[in-house]
DOTORSE-295701 format. One record per residue: z, x, y of N, C-alpha, C in turn; residue in three letters; residue number from 0. Coordinates in nm, 2 decimals, always signed. Layout:
BEGIN
Z_X_Y_Z_X_Y_Z_X_Y_Ala_NUM
...
END
This chain:
BEGIN
-0.03_+0.11_-0.11_-0.01_-0.01_-0.02_+0.01_+0.07_+0.16_Met_0
+0.03_+0.18_+0.13_+0.11_+0.30_+0.21_-0.06_+0.34_+0.29_Lys_1
-0.17_+0.38_+0.19_-0.25_+0.40_+0.18_-0.38_+0.35_+0.26_Ile_2
-0.41_+0.26_+0.17_-0.43_+0.03_+0.24_-0.40_+0.10_+0.44_Val_3
-0.28_+0.10_+0.50_-0.25_+0.07_+0.59_-0.26_+0.15_+0.72_Ala_4
-0.25_+0.27_+0.68_-0.38_+0.45_+0.70_-0.51_+0.30_+0.74_Val_5
-0.53_+0.39_+0.55_-0.72_+0.27_+0.61_-0.72_+0.24_+0.75_Leu_6
-0.68_+0.10_+0.68_-0.69_-0.01_+0.83_-0.60_+0.05_+1.02_Ile_7
-0.60_+0.13_+1.00_-0.59_+0.18_+1.13_-0.63_+0.25_+1.18_Leu_8
-0.68_+0.35_+1.09_-0.84_+0.46_+1.11_-0.98_+0.36_+1.19_Val_9
-1.05_+0.23_+1.04_-1.07_+0.19_+1.12_-1.05_+0.14_+1.24_Phe_10
-0.92_+0.10_+1.26_-0.90_+0.05_+1.38_-0.94_+0.13_+1.50_Val_11
-0.90_+0.22_+1.45_-0.95_+0.33_+1.56_-1.02_+0.35_+1.58_Tyr_12
-1.14_+0.37_+1.57_-1.30_+0.37_+1.50_-1.35_+0.31_+1.68_Leu_13
-1.30_+0.18_+1.56_-1.42_+0.04_+1.60_-1.34_+0.08_+1.78_Cys_14
-1.23_+0.08_+1.82_-1.22_+0.12_+1.92_-1.27_+0.18_+2.07_Glu_15
-1.32_+0.29_+1.98_-1.40_+0.43_+1.99_-1.47_+0.37_+1.98_Gly_16
-1.62_+0.30_+1.94_-1.73_+0.29_+1.93_-1.74_+0.19_+2.04_Gln_17
-1.63_+0.05_+2.13_-1.65_-0.09_+2.14_-1.58_+0.04_+2.34_Ser_18
-1.53_+0.17_+2.31_-1.51_+0.21_+2.46_-1.70_+0.25_+2.48_Asn_19
-1.74_+0.33_+2.38_-1.87_+0.39_+2.38_-1.99_+0.34_+2.38_Asp_20
-1.92_+0.13_+2.34_-2.07_+0.07_+2.38_-2.03_-0.04_+2.53_Asn_21
-1.96_+0.01_+2.63_-1.92_-0.11_+2.75_-1.88_-0.24_+2.72_Ser_22
-1.77_-0.19_+2.55_-1.65_-0.33_+2.52_-1.75_-0.41_+2.36_Gly_23
-1.86_-0.37_+2.39_-1.97_-0.45_+2.29_-1.95_-0.41_+2.11_Lys_24
-1.82_-0.51_+2.09_-1.76_-0.41_+1.94_-1.88_-0.47_+1.84_Val_25
-1.86_-0.35_+1.71_-1.97_-0.35_+1.66_-1.99_-0.45_+1.53_Asn_26
-2.00_-0.53_+1.47_-2.01_-0.60_+1.37_-1.96_-0.57_+1.28_Asp_27
-1.98_-0.45_+1.26_-1.90_-0.41_+1.12_-1.74_-0.39_+1.17_Gly_28
-1.67_-0.43_+1.25_-1.53_-0.35_+1.26_-1.49_-0.50_+1.29_Cys_29
-1.54_-0.59_+1.23_-1.49_-0.71_+1.32_-1.40_-0.70_+1.14_Ser_30
-1.26_-0.80_+1.12_-1.13_-0.75_+1.12_-1.17_-0.79_+0.89_Leu_31
-1.25_-0.89_+0.90_-1.33_-0.98_+0.76_-1.45_-0.81_+0.70_Ala_32
-1.49_-0.74_+0.76_-1.56_-0.59_+0.78_-1.48_-0.50_+0.69_Ser_33
-1.42_-0.51_+0.81_-1.29_-0.36_+0.76_-1.21_-0.40_+0.63_Val_34
-1.16_-0.54_+0.64_-1.05_-0.54_+0.50_-1.17_-0.54_+0.39_Thr_35
-1.25_-0.53_+0.35_-1.35_-0.55_+0.26_-1.34_-0.37_+0.24_Gln_36
-1.39_-0.29_+0.36_-1.42_-0.21_+0.33_-1.30_-0.07_+0.27_Asn_37
-1.23_-0.14_+0.38_-1.04_-0.13_+0.35_-1.06_-0.11_+0.17_Val_38
-1.04_-0.25_+0.13_-1.05_-0.28_-0.08_-1.18_-0.17_-0.10_Gly_39
-1.24_-0.18_-0.09_-1.37_-0.12_-0.18_-1.30_+0.08_-0.21_Ala_40
-1.26_+0.13_-0.07_-1.24_+0.23_-0.09_-1.10_+0.21_-0.16_Ile_41
-0.99_+0.10_-0.09_-0.86_+0.14_-0.17_-0.85_+0.17_-0.37_Gly_42
-0.98_+0.07_-0.39_-0.96_+0.11_-0.57_-1.10_+0.21_-0.58_Glu_43
-1.22_+0.36_-0.55_-1.22_+0.38_-0.55_-1.13_+0.48_-0.53_Lys_44
-0.96_+0.51_-0.42_-0.87_+0.62_-0.44_-0.76_+0.60_-0.58_Val_45
-0.75_+0.48_-0.61_-0.70_+0.43_-0.69_-0.72_+0.46_-0.87_Ala_46
-0.88_+0.48_-0.79_-0.96_+0.50_-0.96_-0.98_+0.63_-0.99_Asn_47
-0.90_+0.70_-0.90_-0.93_+0.84_-0.86_-0.78_+0.91_-0.94_Met_48
-0.69_+0.87_-0.94_-0.52_+0.87_-0.91_-0.50_+0.93_-1.02_Ala_49
-0.56_+0.71_-1.04_-0.61_+0.77_-1.25_-0.64_+0.81_-1.35_Glu_50
-0.76_+0.86_-1.24_-0.80_+0.98_-1.39_-0.78_+1.09_-1.35_Lys_51
-0.75_+1.19_-1.18_-0.62_+1.26_-1.19_-0.46_+1.33_-1.29_Ile_52
-0.44_+1.19_-1.34_-0.27_+1.13_-1.33_-0.36_+1.19_-1.57_Thr_53
-0.56_+1.10_-1.55_-0.51_+1.19_-1.68_-0.48_+1.32_-1.70_Leu_54
-0.63_+1.34_-1.62_-0.61_+1.49_-1.58_-0.53_+1.60_-1.62_Leu_55
-0.43_+1.53_-1.52_-0.32_+1.63_-1.50_-0.23_+1.62_-1.70_Glu_56
-0.26_+1.48_-1.77_-0.17_+1.44_-1.89_-0.23_+1.53_-2.00_Ser_57
-0.36_+1.58_-2.00_-0.42_+1.59_-2.07_-0.41_+1.79_-2.08_Lys_58
-0.41_+1.82_-1.94_-0.40_+2.02_-1.91_-0.25_+2.02_-1.96_Leu_59
-0.13_+1.94_-1.97_+0.01_+1.98_-1.96_+0.00_+1.98_-2.21_Gln_60
-0.11_+1.86_-2.22_-0.08_+1.89_-2.33_-0.17_+2.02_-2.41_Asn_61
-0.30_+2.03_-2.31_-0.32_+2.14_-2.40_-0.22_+2.30_-2.32_Ala_62
-0.20_+2.32_-2.26_-0.06_+2.44_-2.19_+0.03_+2.45_-2.30_Glu_63
+0.11_+2.30_-2.37_+0.22_+2.31_-2.44_+0.12_+2.33_-2.56_Asn_64
+0.02_+2.29_-2.64_-0.07_+2.40_-2.70_-0.06_+2.56_-2.74_Ser_65
-0.09_+2.57_-2.63_-0.09_+2.76_-2.59_+0.06_+2.81_-2.56_Ile_66
+0.15_+2.73_-2.58_+0.28_+2.73_-2.59_+0.34_+2.82_-2.70_Leu_67
+0.27_+2.68_-2.80_+0.34_+2.68_-2.93_+0.28_+2.78_-3.05_Glu_68
+0.14_+2.77_-2.99_+0.04_+2.90_-3.06_+0.12_+3.06_-3.02_Leu_69
+0.14_+3.03_-2.93_+0.23_+3.17_-2.86_+0.33_+3.25_-2.91_Arg_70
+0.40_+3.03_-2.90_+0.51_+3.09_-3.06_+0.52_+3.12_-3.17_Ser_71
+0.38_+3.08_-3.18_+0.37_+3.15_-3.29_+0.40_+3.25_-3.37_Leu_72
+0.29_+3.39_-3.27_+0.16_+3.50_-3.30_+0.24_+3.53_-3.28_Thr_73
+0.30_+3.49_-3.11_+0.39_+3.62_-3.06_+0.31_+3.68_-2.95_Gly_74
+0.22_+3.58_-2.86_+0.10_+3.56_-2.82_-0.01_+3.66_-2.83_Gly_75
-0.04_+3.71_-2.97_-0.09_+3.82_-3.05_-0.21_+3.73_-3.18_Lys_76
-0.33_+3.80_-3.12_-0.40_+3.67_-3.26_-0.37_+3.77_-3.31_Pro_77
-0.44_+3.73_-3.47_-0.36_+3.78_-3.58_-0.49_+3.70_-3.72_Gln_78
-0.51_+3.87_-3.72_-0.67_+3.82_-3.81_-0.65_+3.90_-3.88_Val_79
-0.60_+3.91_-4.09_-0.62_+4.05_-4.16_-0.67_+3.92_-4.31_Ala_80
-0.83_+4.03_-4.38_-0.81_+3.89_-4.51_-0.83_+4.03_-4.67_Phe_81
-0.82_+3.97_-4.73_-0.84_+4.07_-4.83_-0.94_+3.97_-4.94_Ser_82
-0.96_+4.02_-5.07_-1.03_+3.92_-5.14_-1.12_+3.99_-5.21_Ala_83
-1.08_+3.93_-5.37_-1.16_+4.07_-5.46_-1.28_+3.92_-5.46_Ala_84
-1.36_+4.07_-5.58_-1.56_+4.02_-5.59_-1.54_+3.85_-5.71_Leu_85
-1.42_+3.86_-5.80_-1.51_+3.84_-5.92_-1.32_+3.69_-5.92_Arg_86
-1.38_+3.56_-5.92_-1.24_+3.47_-5.92_-1.17_+3.41_-6.05_Asp_87
-1.31_+3.46_-6.20_-1.32_+3.43_-6.31_-1.42_+3.46_-6.34_Ser_88
-1.39_+3.50_-6.51_-1.50_+3.52_-6.53_-1.52_+3.75_-6.55_Gly_89
-1.65_+3.75_-6.63_-1.64_+3.87_-6.61_-1.79_+3.94_-6.66_Ser_90
-1.86_+4.07_-6.59_-2.02_+4.11_-6.62_-2.02_+4.21_-6.48_Gly_91
-2.22_+4.22_-6.48_-2.26_+4.23_-6.37_-2.34_+4.14_-6.29_Asn_92
-2.21_+4.19_-6.17_-2.34_+4.09_-6.03_-2.46_+4.18_-6.01_Ile_93
-2.55_+4.09_-6.01_-2.71_+4.19_-5.96_-2.79_+4.19_-6.10_Gly_94
-2.90_+4.23_-6.06_-2.99_+4.35_-6.02_-3.01_+4.23_-5.93_Pro_95
-3.06_+4.16_-5.74_-3.13_+4.14_-5.70_-3.30_+4.23_-5.63_Phe_96
-3.34_+4.15_-5.62_-3.43_+4.20_-5.51_-3.47_+4.30_-5.41_Asn_97
-3.39_+4.17_-5.32_-3.34_+4.26_-5.21_-3.17_+4.28_-5.13_Thr_98
-3.18_+4.36_-5.05_-3.04_+4.41_-5.01_-2.94_+4.26_-5.04_Pro_99
-2.85_+4.27_-5.02_-2.80_+4.11_-5.12_-2.57_+4.15_-5.08_Thr_100
-2.57_+4.02_-5.03_-2.39_+4.02_-4.92_-2.40_+4.01_-5.07_Pro_101
-2.22_+4.08_-5.10_-2.17_+4.04_-5.19_-2.05_+3.98_-5.12_Leu_102
-2.06_+3.83_-5.25_-1.98_+3.74_-5.19_-1.80_+3.79_-5.29_Arg_103
-1.70_+3.77_-5.15_-1.62_+3.87_-5.29_-1.50_+3.65_-5.27_Tyr_104
-1.51_+3.63_-5.40_-1.43_+3.45_-5.41_-1.30_+3.46_-5.37_Lys_105
-1.19_+3.55_-5.50_-1.11_+3.53_-5.48_-1.01_+3.57_-5.39_Arg_106
-0.93_+3.47_-5.31_-0.93_+3.51_-5.20_-0.79_+3.52_-5.17_Ile_107
-0.72_+3.69_-5.16_-0.54_+3.70_-5.13_-0.46_+3.64_-5.02_Phe_108
-0.61_+3.67_-4.93_-0.52_+3.62_-4.81_-0.65_+3.57_-4.68_Ser_109
-0.64_+3.50_-4.55_-0.77_+3.50_-4.48_-0.68_+3.37_-4.36_Asn_110
-0.69_+3.51_-4.31_-0.55_+3.50_-4.13_-0.66_+3.48_-4.05_Ile_111
-0.67_+3.31_-3.98_-0.75_+3.38_-3.84_-0.89_+3.28_-3.93_Gly_112
-0.94_+3.26_-4.11_-1.00_+3.21_-4.16_-1.15_+3.29_-4.12_Ser_113
-1.20_+3.42_-4.01_-1.28_+3.53_-4.01_-1.36_+3.58_-4.12_Asn_114
-1.29_+3.55_-4.26_-1.40_+3.59_-4.37_-1.41_+3.42_-4.43_Tyr_115
-1.53_+3.48_-4.50_-1.69_+3.33_-4.51_-1.73_+3.35_-4.62_Asn_116
-1.62_+3.31_-4.83_-1.63_+3.32_-4.89_-1.75_+3.25_-4.95_Pro_117
-1.81_+3.22_-4.90_-1.94_+3.13_-4.96_-2.07_+3.24_-4.90_Ser_118
-2.05_+3.32_-4.79_-2.10_+3.34_-4.77_-2.08_+3.51_-4.75_Thr_119
-1.92_+3.63_-4.81_-1.91_+3.74_-4.81_-1.91_+3.79_-4.67_Gly_120
-1.93_+3.68_-4.55_-1.90_+3.75_-4.42_-1.80_+3.79_-4.33_Ile_121
-1.75_+3.84_-4.29_-1.67_+3.75_-4.18_-1.68_+3.86_-4.07_Phe_122
-1.69_+3.70_-3.99_-1.76_+3.72_-3.80_-1.63_+3.67_-3.75_Thr_123
-1.62_+3.75_-3.65_-1.49_+3.80_-3.57_-1.52_+3.73_-3.41_Ala_124
-1.38_+3.66_-3.46_-1.36_+3.55_-3.36_-1.25_+3.62_-3.20_Leu_125
-1.19_+3.80_-3.24_-1.13_+3.82_-3.19_-1.26_+3.90_-3.11_Val_126
-1.23_+4.00_-2.99_-1.25_+4.11_-2.93_-1.14_+4.24_-3.02_Lys_127
-1.24_+4.32_-3.06_-1.12_+4.41_-3.05_-1.18_+4.53_-3.14_Gly_128
-1.01_+4.60_-3.19_-1.08_+4.71_-3.29_-1.07_+4.67_-3.40_Val_129
-1.06_+4.70_-3.50_-1.05_+4.62_-3.66_-1.08_+4.78_-3.82_Tyr_130
-1.00_+4.72_-3.84_-1.01_+4.83_-3.99_-1.07_+4.78_-4.07_Phe_131
-1.20_+4.83_-4.17_-1.21_+4.72_-4.32_-1.25_+4.88_-4.41_Phe_132
-1.21_+4.80_-4.60_-1.17_+4.92_-4.70_-1.26_+4.83_-4.74_Arg_133
-1.37_+4.90_-4.88_-1.41_+4.71_-4.97_-1.45_+4.93_-5.08_Phe_134
-1.41_+4.90_-5.22_-1.43_+4.95_-5.29_-1.57_+4.88_-5.35_Ser_135
-1.60_+5.00_-5.52_-1.66_+4.96_-5.58_-1.64_+5.02_-5.74_Met_136
-1.74_+4.91_-5.84_-1.66_+4.96_-5.99_-1.77_+4.94_-6.10_Phe_137
-1.90_+4.99_-6.15_-2.00_+4.99_-6.22_-1.90_+5.03_-6.37_Asn_138
-1.99_+5.03_-6.46_-2.00_+5.04_-6.54_-2.13_+5.07_-6.68_Asn_139
-2.12_+5.13_-6.72_-2.27_+5.16_-6.90_-2.29_+5.08_-6.95_Leu_140
-2.33_+5.02_-6.89_-2.42_+4.82_-6.96_-2.60_+4.77_-6.94_Asn_141
-2.62_+4.83_-6.94_-2.68_+5.02_-7.04_-2.70_+5.05_-6.95_Pro_142
-2.69_+5.08_-6.80_-2.75_+5.22_-6.68_-2.69_+5.15_-6.57_Thr_143
-2.53_+5.18_-6.55_-2.51_+5.18_-6.44_-2.56_+5.23_-6.27_Ala_144
-2.63_+5.19_-6.19_-2.66_+5.19_-6.09_-2.63_+5.12_-6.01_Asn_145
-2.58_+5.18_-5.90_-2.49_+5.07_-5.78_-2.48_+5.18_-5.68_Ser_146
-2.51_+5.06_-5.57_-2.51_+5.19_-5.36_-2.46_+5.03_-5.38_Val_147
-2.31_+5.05_-5.28_-2.26_+4.93_-5.19_-2.29_+4.95_-5.10_Val_148
-2.23_+4.92_-4.96_-2.28_+4.94_-4.77_-2.20_+4.90_-4.75_Ser_149
-2.09_+4.87_-4.64_-2.09_+4.79_-4.56_-2.15_+4.78_-4.40_Leu_150
-2.14_+4.63_-4.38_-2.21_+4.65_-4.32_-2.22_+4.56_-4.11_Met_151
-2.19_+4.63_-4.01_-2.21_+4.58_-3.92_-2.34_+4.55_-3.88_Lys_152
-2.35_+4.41_-3.82_-2.45_+4.29_-3.85_-2.58_+4.34_-3.95_Asn_153
-2.70_+4.46_-3.81_-2.80_+4.48_-3.93_-2.74_+4.64_-3.95_Gly_154
-2.68_+4.66_-3.86_-2.61_+4.83_-3.87_-2.59_+4.91_-4.01_Glu_155
-2.61_+4.99_-4.09_-2.55_+5.04_-4.24_-2.40_+5.10_-4.15_Arg_156
-2.30_+5.10_-4.19_-2.20_+5.27_-4.13_-2.13_+5.31_-4.30_Leu_157
-2.12_+5.27_-4.32_-2.03_+5.31_-4.53_-2.08_+5.32_-4.63_Ala_158
-2.08_+5.38_-4.66_-2.13_+5.35_-4.87_-2.06_+5.33_-4.91_Ser_159
-2.07_+5.31_-5.05_-2.12_+5.45_-5.20_-2.16_+5.45_-5.34_Val_160
-2.18_+5.55_-5.40_-2.28_+5.50_-5.47_-2.23_+5.60_-5.58_Trp_161
-2.32_+5.52_-5.72_-2.27_+5.59_-5.81_-2.40_+5.53_-5.96_Asp_162
-2.45_+5.62_-5.96_-2.58_+5.60_-6.12_-2.46_+5.62_-6.30_Thr_163
-2.64_+5.63_-6.31_-2.55_+5.68_-6.40_-2.57_+5.75_-6.50_Ser_164
-2.43_+5.78_-6.62_-2.45_+5.95_-6.65_-2.32_+5.93_-6.82_Gly_165
-2.27_+5.99_-6.88_-2.17_+6.03_-6.95_-2.09_+5.95_-7.00_Pro_166
-2.02_+5.91_-6.86_-1.87_+5.84_-6.82_-1.92_+5.72_-6.87_Asp_167
-1.79_+5.65_-6.87_-1.84_+5.50_-6.94_-1.81_+5.48_-6.78_Gly_168
-1.83_+5.50_-6.71_-1.81_+5.42_-6.57_-1.74_+5.53_-6.45_Asn_169
-1.75_+5.44_-6.38_-1.66_+5.48_-6.22_-1.63_+5.39_-6.10_Asp_170
-1.55_+5.44_-6.06_-1.59_+5.38_-5.94_-1.51_+5.48_-5.83_Met_171
-1.54_+5.35_-5.65_-1.51_+5.45_-5.58_-1.46_+5.31_-5.43_Gly_172
-1.42_+5.39_-5.35_-1.43_+5.28_-5.19_-1.46_+5.39_-5.05_Ser_173
-1.43_+5.36_-4.93_-1.51_+5.39_-4.81_-1.38_+5.26_-4.76_Asn_174
-1.36_+5.33_-4.58_-1.33_+5.27_-4.50_-1.42_+5.28_-4.36_Ala_175
-1.40_+5.21_-4.29_-1.41_+5.26_-4.17_-1.34_+5.14_-4.00_Val_176
-1.34_+5.21_-3.93_-1.25_+5.15_-3.84_-1.34_+5.17_-3.78_Val_177
-1.40_+5.01_-3.67_-1.50_+5.04_-3.56_-1.45_+4.91_-3.49_Ile_178
-1.49_+4.89_-3.39_-1.50_+4.82_-3.22_-1.58_+4.70_-3.26_His_179
-1.55_+4.59_-3.21_-1.60_+4.50_-3.27_-1.61_+4.31_-3.14_Leu_180
-1.76_+4.29_-3.18_-1.74_+4.22_-2.99_-1.76_+4.04_-3.11_Glu_181
-1.75_+3.94_-3.02_-1.72_+3.84_-3.04_-1.78_+3.78_-3.10_Val_182
-1.89_+3.72_-3.20_-1.97_+3.73_-3.33_-2.05_+3.76_-3.40_Gly_183
-2.00_+3.93_-3.36_-2.06_+4.05_-3.49_-2.01_+4.04_-3.68_Asp_184
-2.10_+4.00_-3.72_-2.07_+4.02_-3.83_-2.05_+4.16_-3.91_Ser_185
-1.99_+4.13_-4.05_-1.93_+4.25_-4.10_-1.97_+4.21_-4.34_Val_186
-1.99_+4.26_-4.31_-2.05_+4.20_-4.48_-1.99_+4.31_-4.58_Phe_187
-2.01_+4.32_-4.72_-2.08_+4.46_-4.80_-2.18_+4.45_-4.85_Val_188
-2.26_+4.52_-4.83_-2.46_+4.50_-4.94_-2.46_+4.51_-5.04_Glu_189
-2.45_+4.52_-5.14_-2.49_+4.50_-5.28_-2.61_+4.57_-5.25_Leu_190
-2.73_+4.72_-5.25_-2.90_+4.77_-5.26_-2.96_+4.66_-5.33_Gly_191
-3.10_+4.71_-5.35_-3.20_+4.67_-5.41_-3.23_+4.66_-5.49_Thr_192
-3.21_+4.60_-5.64_-3.21_+4.60_-5.77_-3.11_+4.76_-5.85_Asn_193
-2.92_+4.70_-5.79_-2.81_+4.87_-5.83_-2.71_+4.65_-5.87_Arg_194
-2.59_+4.70_-5.91_-2.51_+4.61_-5.98_-2.41_+4.71_-5.98_Val_195
-2.31_+4.56_-5.97_-2.17_+4.64_-5.97_-2.05_+4.54_-6.08_Val_196
-1.97_+4.62_-6.13_-1.95_+4.54_-6.26_-1.80_+4.45_-6.25_Tyr_197
-1.71_+4.38_-6.25_-1.62_+4.27_-6.28_-1.58_+4.23_-6.29_Asp_198
-1.40_+4.20_-6.34_-1.36_+4.11_-6.42_-1.25_+4.09_-6.36_Asp_199
-1.06_+4.02_-6.46_-1.00_+3.96_-6.41_-0.90_+4.12_-6.38_Gly_200
-0.94_+4.19_-6.38_-0.82_+4.36_-6.30_-0.88_+4.38_-6.16_Met_201
-1.05_+4.24_-6.14_-1.03_+4.32_-5.93_-1.04_+4.43_-5.89_Asn_202
-1.17_+4.51_-5.94_-1.16_+4.60_-5.94_-1.23_+4.62_-5.77_Tyr_203
-1.33_+4.58_-5.81_-1.40_+4.51_-5.73_-1.35_+4.42_-5.53_Asn_204
-1.28_+4.52_-5.45_-1.27_+4.47_-5.35_-1.32_+4.52_-5.17_Thr_205
-1.34_+4.39_-5.11_-1.31_+4.38_-4.94_-1.18_+4.31_-4.84_Phe_206
-1.18_+4.40_-4.79_-1.04_+4.38_-4.68_-1.03_+4.43_-4.62_Ser_207
-0.94_+4.35_-4.40_-0.97_+4.42_-4.33_-0.89_+4.31_-4.23_Gly_208
-0.85_+4.41_-4.20_-0.73_+4.35_-4.05_-0.79_+4.37_-3.88_Phe_209
-0.67_+4.27_-3.82_-0.74_+4.37_-3.67_-0.62_+4.50_-3.57_Leu_210
-0.66_+4.52_-3.60_-0.54_+4.62_-3.55_-0.52_+4.69_-3.42_Leu_211
-0.60_+4.60_-3.35_-0.55_+4.51_-3.18_-0.65_+4.48_-3.05_Phe_212
-0.67_+4.40_-3.04_-0.72_+4.35_-2.87_-0.79_+4.45_-2.77_Thr_213
-0.94_+4.47_-2.80_-1.02_+4.56_-2.66_-1.08_+4.47_-2.62_Ala_214
END
């Protein structure tokens, strides 16, 4: 009601000014009916704006509460870590494939932050920072052990583990890197063309990583 009263006074003031400037002639828009109509329309718009502002304030408060809750759970720091083994069941060789193929590590030990996708074998960074990654490889002589696996960042080869057939029954190796990732960068372990790796319930082949710090 105070807003409406102020608007009426403003219209009256403006109309008096128009009357003085036009030698006492009163503008039709300054009639009481016109002033009341204009004030009513503006008052309705002001009320709608006030309602929208109240709604936005409520949404902002809810968002702030959610942020505070997340910070209380994580100490204000993003938490990203995962670890997985190649097979969730069964045993035998994975491969060979006609093209380089990401290995899909299906047995999940941990996936904090859900950055790793077991359906594709790809880790996608949702937080910009410096990460540590480690992977291992195992093969056996069945009949020809011929394994090459590489850690890939997008389309770039970072590190590899390699082995070919020999007199021994099996071989195992591992490698690791510390790298900087931007949001959206992908990291995965790639099996080379016409290569194989072997695994069973012992979980020889693993892929793990975690965020060291944001940067």
